[in-house]
C-alpha positions in Angstrom: -50.9 25.4 -35.6 -53.6 22.6 -35.6 -55.5 22.5 -38.7 -59.0 19.9 -39.6 -59.6 19.5 -43.2 -63.6 18.2 -43.6 -63.6 15.4 -46.3 -60.9 13.6 -47.4 -61.6 12.6 -50.8 -59.6 13.0 -54.3 -58.8 16.7 -52.8 -59.1 17.3 -49.4 -56.7 13.9 -48.5 -53.6 15.8 -50.6 -54.1 19.0 -49.1 -54.4 17.3 -45.8 -51.2 15.7 -46.6 -49.9 18.8 -47.8 -50.3 20.8 -44.8 -49.1 18.3 -42.3 -45.5 18.1 -44.9 -45.2 22.0 -43.7 -44.5 20.5 -39.6 -48.2 21.3 -38.7 -51.3 19.1 -36.7 -53.7 17.9 -38.7 -56.6 16.2 -38.3 -58.6 14.9 -41.2 -62.5 14.4 -40.8 -64.4 12.0 -43.2 -68.5 10.4 -42.8 -66.7 7.1 -44.8 -64.9 5.1 -41.7 -62.9 3.1 -44.5 -61.6 6.3 -45.3 -60.9 7.0 -42.1 -58.9 3.3 -41.0 -57.1 3.3 -44.6 -55.4 6.6 -44.2 -55.1 6.3 -40.2 -53.0 3.1 -41.2 -50.6 5.2 -43.8 -52.5 3.4 -46.7 -54.0 5.8 -49.8 -57.9 4.8 -50.3 -58.2 6.3 -54.0 -55.2 5.0 -56.3 -52.4 6.9 -59.0 -52.2 10.2 -56.8 -49.0 11.1 -57.2 -46.6 11.4 -54.3 -49.5 10.7 -51.9 -48.7 7.1 -50.8 -45.4 8.7 -50.0 -46.3 11.1 -48.1 -48.9 9.6 -45.6 -46.3 7.0 -45.3 -44.1 9.6 -44.0 -46.6 12.1 -41.8 -49.5 9.4 -40.1 -46.4 7.1 -38.1 -45.0 10.7 -37.1 -48.3 11.8 -35.6 -48.8 14.9 -38.2 -51.2 13.6 -40.0 -54.6 11.0 -38.1 -57.9 10.8 -39.6 -61.6 11.0 -37.4 -65.1 10.4 -38.7 -65.5 13.0 -35.4 -66.1 16.8 -35.8 -65.5 16.9 -31.8 -62.5 15.4 -31.9 -61.0 17.5 -34.8 -62.4 21.1 -34.8 -61.9 22.0 -31.1 -59.1 24.7 -30.9 -58.1 24.1 -33.9 -57.0 27.1 -35.8 -57.9 26.6 -39.1 -60.7 24.3 -40.7 -61.1 23.9 -44.4 -63.6 22.1 -46.3 -63.8 20.7 -49.5 -67.0 18.3 -49.0 -68.3 17.6 -52.3 -71.5 20.2 -53.6 -73.0 18.6 -56.8 -75.4 19.2 -59.2 -78.9 18.0 -59.9 -78.3 16.8 -64.2 -82.0 17.4 -65.1 -82.5 20.6 -62.9 -78.9 22.0 -63.1 -79.9 23.5 -59.5 -77.0 22.6 -57.0 -77.7 20.3 -54.0 -76.3 21.7 -51.2 -77.2 18.6 -48.7 -73.7 17.2 -47.8 -72.0 20.6 -47.4 -75.3 21.9 -45.7 -74.8 18.5 -42.9 -70.8 18.7 -42.8 -71.1 23.0 -42.3 -73.9 22.0 -39.2 -71.5 19.8 -37.9 -68.6 22.1 -37.6 -70.8 25.2 -36.8 -71.8 22.5 -33.9 -68.2 22.6 -32.5 -66.8 25.8 -33.9 -64.2 27.7 -31.1 -63.2 31.1 -31.0 -60.0 32.2 -32.7 -60.6 29.8 -35.6 -60.3 30.5 -39.5 -62.9 28.6 -41.7 -62.0 28.6 -45.4 -64.2 26.5 -47.6 -62.5 25.1 -51.1 -64.8 23.6 -52.8 -66.6 26.2 -55.6 -69.3 28.1 -55.2 -72.0 29.9 -56.8 -71.4 33.5 -56.0 -72.5 35.1 -52.8 -73.0 31.3 -51.2 -70.6 31.8 -48.2 -71.8 35.1 -47.3 -75.0 34.6 -47.2 -75.4 30.6 -46.7 -72.4 29.6 -44.7 -71.9 32.6 -42.5 -75.5 32.3 -41.0 -75.3 28.4 -40.8 -72.4 28.8 -38.4 -73.0 31.7 -36.4 -76.9 29.8 -36.4 -75.0 26.3 -34.8 -71.7 28.1 -33.1 -73.4 30.8 -31.4 -70.5 33.1 -32.1 -70.0 35.9 -34.6 -68.2 36.0 -37.7 -65.6 38.6 -38.7 -65.6 38.7 -34.3 -65.7 35.2 -32.9 -64.0 33.4 -35.9 -63.1 34.3 -39.5 -64.8 32.9 -42.5 -63.2 32.9 -46.5 -63.7 31.5 -49.7 -60.3 29.6 -51.1 -60.8 27.5 -54.4 -59.5 24.4 -55.1 -57.9 24.9 -58.4 -56.0 21.1 -59.0 -56.4 18.3 -60.6 -56.8 14.9 -59.5 -53.3 13.2 -60.4 -51.7 16.2 -59.9 -52.3 17.8 -56.7 -49.1 18.4 -55.0 -47.7 20.3 -58.1 -50.2 21.8 -59.1 -50.7 23.0 -55.7 -47.2 24.8 -56.0 -48.0 25.7 -59.9 -50.9 28.3 -59.4 -51.3 31.3 -57.5 -54.4 30.6 -54.1 -56.8 32.4 -54.3 -58.4 34.0 -51.2 -61.4 36.4 -50.5 -62.9 36.8 -47.0 -66.1 38.3 -45.7 -63.9 41.2 -43.7 -60.4 42.4 -44.5 -59.1 40.8 -40.9 -60.5 37.7 -42.4 -59.0 37.8 -45.6 -55.4 38.8 -43.7 -55.6 35.7 -42.0 -56.4 33.4 -44.8 -52.9 35.2 -46.9 -50.8 34.2 -43.8 -52.4 30.9 -43.4 -52.1 29.7 -46.7 -48.7 31.0 -46.9 -47.6 29.3 -44.0 -48.7 25.7 -45.4 -48.3 26.3 -48.8 -45.4 26.6 -51.4 -44.8 28.2 -54.5 -43.1 27.5 -58.0 -41.2 30.8 -59.4 -43.5 31.7 -62.7 -42.8 34.5 -64.5 -45.0 34.6 -67.3 -47.7 35.9 -63.9 -48.8 40.1 -63.8 -47.6 39.3 -59.8 -45.2 36.8 -58.4 -47.2 33.8 -57.9 -48.4 33.0 -54.4 -51.4 33.7 -52.3 -53.7 36.4 -53.9 -56.3 38.1 -51.9 -59.3 39.3 -54.1 -60.8 40.9 -51.2 -64.2 39.7 -51.1 -65.3 36.2 -51.1 -67.6 37.5 -54.1 -64.6 37.7 -56.2 -63.2 34.5 -55.3 -65.6 32.7 -55.9 -66.5 34.3 -59.2 -62.8 33.4 -60.3 -63.1 29.8 -60.0 -66.8 29.8 -62.0 -64.7 32.0 -64.2 -61.8 30.0 -65.0 -63.6 26.7 -65.5 -66.8 28.3 -67.8 -64.3 29.7 -69.6 -62.9 26.1 -70.5 -66.4 25.4 -71.7 -67.3 28.3 -73.6 -63.7 27.4 -75.4 -64.3 23.8 -75.9 -67.7 24.4 -76.7 -66.8 27.1 -79.8 -64.4 24.5 -81.0 -66.8 22.1 -81.0 -69.0 24.7 -82.9 -66.1 25.3 -85.7 -65.4 21.5 -85.6 -69.1 20.5 -86.9 -69.2 23.6 -89.1 -66.0 22.5 -91.0 -66.9 19.1 -91.3 -69.7 19.8 -93.5 -67.1 21.9 -95.6 -64.0 20.4 -96.5 -62.1 22.0 -93.9 -59.9 20.2 -91.6 -60.7 22.1 -87.7 -57.2 20.9 -86.6 -55.1 23.4 -89.2 -57.2 25.7 -88.6 -57.2 26.4 -84.8 -53.1 25.6 -84.8 -52.9 28.6 -87.7 -55.2 30.8 -85.3 -53.6 29.8 -81.9 -50.5 30.8 -83.8 -51.2 34.2 -83.1 -50.6 35.0 -79.2 -54.2 36.4 -78.8 -55.9 33.3 -80.5 -56.7 30.1 -77.8 -58.9 28.0 -79.4 -58.8 24.5 -77.3 -59.8 21.1 -79.3 -63.1 19.8 -79.8 -64.1 16.2 -78.6 -66.8 13.9 -78.3 -67.3 15.0 -74.7 -66.6 17.5 -71.8 -66.6 15.5 -68.9 -65.7 15.6 -64.8 -66.5 17.0 -61.4 -65.6 20.4 -62.9 -65.8 21.7 -66.0 -69.7 20.6 -67.0 -70.7 21.2 -63.7 -69.5 24.9 -62.8 -71.1 26.9 -65.7 -74.1 25.3 -64.1 -73.3 26.8 -60.8 -72.5 30.1 -62.6 -76.2 30.5 -63.7 -77.5 29.8 -61.1 -77.0 33.1 -59.9 -76.4 34.9 -63.6 -79.2 33.1 -65.6 -79.3 35.8 -68.5 -75.2 34.8 -69.5 -76.7 33.4 -73.3 -73.3 32.8 -74.2 -72.4 30.3 -71.4 -76.0 28.7 -71.9 -75.5 27.8 -75.5 -71.9 26.8 -75.5 -72.7 24.4 -72.5 -75.5 22.9 -75.0 -73.0 22.7 -77.3 -71.3 20.6 -75.5 -74.2 18.2 -73.9 -74.9 17.4 -78.1 -71.4 16.3 -78.8 -72.0 12.5 -77.5 -75.0 12.2 -80.1 -72.9 14.1 -82.9 -70.4 11.8 -82.8 -72.6 8.5 -82.8 -74.3 10.8 -86.1 -70.8 11.1 -87.5 -70.6 6.8 -86.8 -73.6 6.2 -88.3 -73.0 8.2 -91.6 -70.0 6.5 -92.0 -71.4 3.0 -91.0 -75.0 3.0 -92.2 -77.9 1.8 -90.6 -77.0 0.4 -86.9 -79.7 -1.2 -86.2 -78.2 -4.4 -84.5 -75.0 -3.7 -84.9 -72.3 -4.4 -81.9 -70.7 -1.1 -80.8 -67.2 -1.1 -78.9 -67.8 2.7 -76.8 -63.9 2.4 -75.8 -63.6 4.6 -72.4 -66.2 5.1 -69.7 -63.5 7.5 -68.0 -64.1 10.9 -68.5 -61.0 11.8 -69.8 -57.7 9.8 -70.0 -56.2 7.9 -67.0 -58.5 8.8 -64.7 -60.9 6.3 -62.8 -64.0 8.6 -62.8 -67.3 8.9 -64.6 -68.3 12.0 -64.1 -70.3 13.5 -66.4 -68.4 10.7 -68.3 -69.6 10.9 -72.8 -70.2 7.0 -72.2 -73.2 7.9 -71.0 -74.5 9.7 -73.8 -73.0 8.1 -76.3 -74.2 4.7 -75.0 -77.9 6.4 -75.4 -77.4 7.6 -78.4 -76.1 3.8 -79.7 -79.9 2.5 -78.6 -81.6 5.2 -79.7 -80.3 4.5 -83.3 -80.8 0.7 -82.5 -77.3 -0.5 -82.0 -75.8 -2.8 -79.2 -73.8 -0.9 -77.7 -70.8 -2.5 -75.0 -68.2 -0.8 -73.3 -64.3 -1.2 -72.7 -62.7 0.7 -70.0 -58.4 -0.4 -68.9 -59.4 1.0 -65.9 -62.9 -0.8 -64.9 -63.1 -4.6 -63.7 -66.6 -5.9 -65.9 -69.0 -5.9 -62.3 -67.3 -2.3 -62.1 -68.3 -1.6 -65.7 -72.0 -3.2 -64.5 -72.4 -1.2 -61.9 -72.5 1.9 -64.1 -74.9 0.2 -66.1 -72.9 -0.8 -68.7 -72.0 -3.6 -70.6 -68.2 -5.2 -70.7 -66.5 -5.5 -73.5 -63.0 -6.7 -74.3 -60.8 -6.4 -77.1 -60.3 -9.4 -79.5 -63.7 -9.6 -79.2 -66.0 -9.5 -82.2 -67.7 -6.1 -82.9 -69.0 -4.1 -85.8 -67.6 -0.7 -84.8 -65.7 1.2 -82.3 -66.0 4.6 -81.0 -63.0 6.4 -78.7 -64.7 8.2 -75.9 -62.2 8.8 -73.5 -58.5 9.0 -74.5 -56.7 6.4 -72.8 -52.8 5.6 -73.4 -53.7 2.0 -73.9 -56.4 3.3 -77.1 -53.2 4.7 -79.0 -51.7 1.5 -80.2 -55.0 0.0 -81.1 -55.3 -1.9 -84.8 -58.1 -3.7 -86.4 -56.3 -6.6 -85.5 -57.8 -5.1 -81.5 -61.6 -4.8 -83.0 -62.1 -8.1 -85.1 -64.8 -7.7 -87.7 -64.5 -3.3 -87.1 -65.8 -1.7 -90.2 -66.0 2.1 -88.6 -63.9 3.6 -85.7 -64.5 7.2 -85.0 -62.0 9.0 -82.9 -63.8 10.9 -80.6 -60.8 12.2 -79.0 -57.9 12.3 -82.4 -55.7 9.7 -80.5 -55.0 7.7 -83.9 -55.0 8.1 -87.4 -56.5 6.7 -91.1 -53.5 4.9 -91.7 -53.6 2.5 -89.1 -57.4 1.7 -90.1 -56.8 0.4 -93.4 -60.1 -1.2 -95.4 -61.6 0.9 -92.4 -64.0 4.1 -92.3 -62.0 5.9 -90.4 -63.4 9.2 -88.4 -62.4 12.2 -86.8 -64.0 15.4 -85.4 -63.4 18.4 -87.1 -62.9 16.6 -90.7 -65.2 15.8 -93.6 -63.3 12.6 -93.9 -60.0 11.5 -92.3 
């Protein structure tokens, strides 16, 4: 097959490489000339995606994978087009911003040719594939969906850093606007993906047709919103436990020993492109979902709550130099989308503290570009707050933070024993 992949980001490029590894001709489209040039040089444009570089090294020289900025070079005559263009959510209004996806859809429609299967993999509010992308594609192309081309939704279900493993591990969900589209999507993804054996699933691992695009859209929103709600519940338990002299981690471990309980872990923040974002996409079409909105509010309040723990342990924070450890939203990932670092820094400033930020994945210049003041381990500091669970932070001791009087372990990666003569606090315990 000839396959076009629109947007060669941290999901799109590994997808393109996976498709090409199955022997197909894959052309990736991206607005960034730098990304296109690096791909065509068989160089990964971003670090830390397992096996991506070796696949580029193998696939680009053989001609199975190449990149372009020109839709007319990639789309005409394609058997399938897969779009993984980012959808953003306004941090204030929580409304989806379709700008990039609209532009990509318009460009795609202008060069779409009959017989193509079009699959959107970007997470969407329910109904978007049918009510937004179908009319846009039909208008731009002059073609009729379900007659001249087929349109489906098939959500990506992978995490950056382990995309190739996750593609094998999880069922590929698809939903078409017509039965024919759904059938074509099943056939396409069976051809381009491989799946691990999994005895724990109600049916065999592979491509699962959910019958409609709306069902596939909701499935992705539901699985991610579940995690946000679950973490919100864990955070509520943690806040209560801390006021009642209870160790919430013992409670969670005990509760989860029963097979119907799957309580997640509390923490300083829920960040990233997915968990804090997709519940908002769900709420956009179901604003009466009070459970979802309450959990989102609970999780959004955790950075300020954590700095409150610091204040209670340290005392008046006015003028205190406080190191926030970790700009990334999670350990080992160089991403700051909806990271708790921003809420923590804001809460510190509101209390008169002087926040500085350390992250082993970011240079001083990059931290400054994010509006953060850099900190280096070994420099004097009054207190510290763990925001990201980087492996480097698990071995920290007071010697790494000279002068530290309080250490707030927002990710539960250390222990009180490592911090003698330091006020050590962890979310979910009255004391350490």
